[in-house]
N, C-alpha and C positions, 0 to 999 in steps of 0.2 A: 748862215742861212737857216731859217726855221723850217720845220716840217711843212707848215702851210705854204711858205714861199716856194719851196721845191715842188710841192703838189700843184700849186697854182701855175708854176712854170710849165710843168708837164701837160696840164689841161689846156693851157693857152697854146702850146705847141701842137697838141693833138687836134684841137677843135678849131684853131684859127680865130680864137676870140681875143678880145682886149683884156688886159689884166684887171681893169676896173669891173669887168663883167663877172669875174671869178672871185667871189668872196666866200667866207665861211658859211653863210646862210644860203648860198646859191644852190638851187635844185638842178641836178644834172639833166633830167628829162624835160622838166617844164621850162626852165630858164635858159639852158644851154642847148636844148634840142639834141641831146646826146642819145644815140640809140645803143642797143646792147653791144654792137661791134665797137663803137666808140669807147664804151665803158670797159670792154675787154682789153682794148689797147692801152687805155689809161692805167688800168690795174696792172697789166704786164709791165709797163714802164716803171710804175711805183714799186712793184716787187723787185725789179732789177736795181733800181736806185737805192732802196732802203734795205735790201736783202731780207724781205719779209714775205710771208705767204698769205695771200688773201683768197680764201676758199670760195667765197660767194660774194656777189654784190648786193645780196639781200640786206636790207637795213642801211645800206649806204646810199641814201637819197640825196644828201647834200655834200658839198665840199667839206664842211665841218665834220660830218659823220666819217668821211674817209680819213681826214687828218687825225681825228680822235682814235680811229681804229689803228692807224699806223703808229701813232704815239704809244698806244697800249702794247702793240707787238714789240716795239723797240724797248719798252720798259721791262718786258718779260725776258729779254735776252740776257 
């Protein structure tokens, strides 16, 4: 399973969206109607799943931003 697929699965579970709605270019706030609590929960789940630390959601506007961030953290391990 790729990083994107796992992140997508977490977002689908948290927000109750369809997989097709969650793509790399999907914007959390504008397209998924995610609020800061939703993002906090998604980030928590991703930190647990990948054993990474995400200090801020700043700059993580799309699913692709988040996937790239996680991949970068994993590459630095």
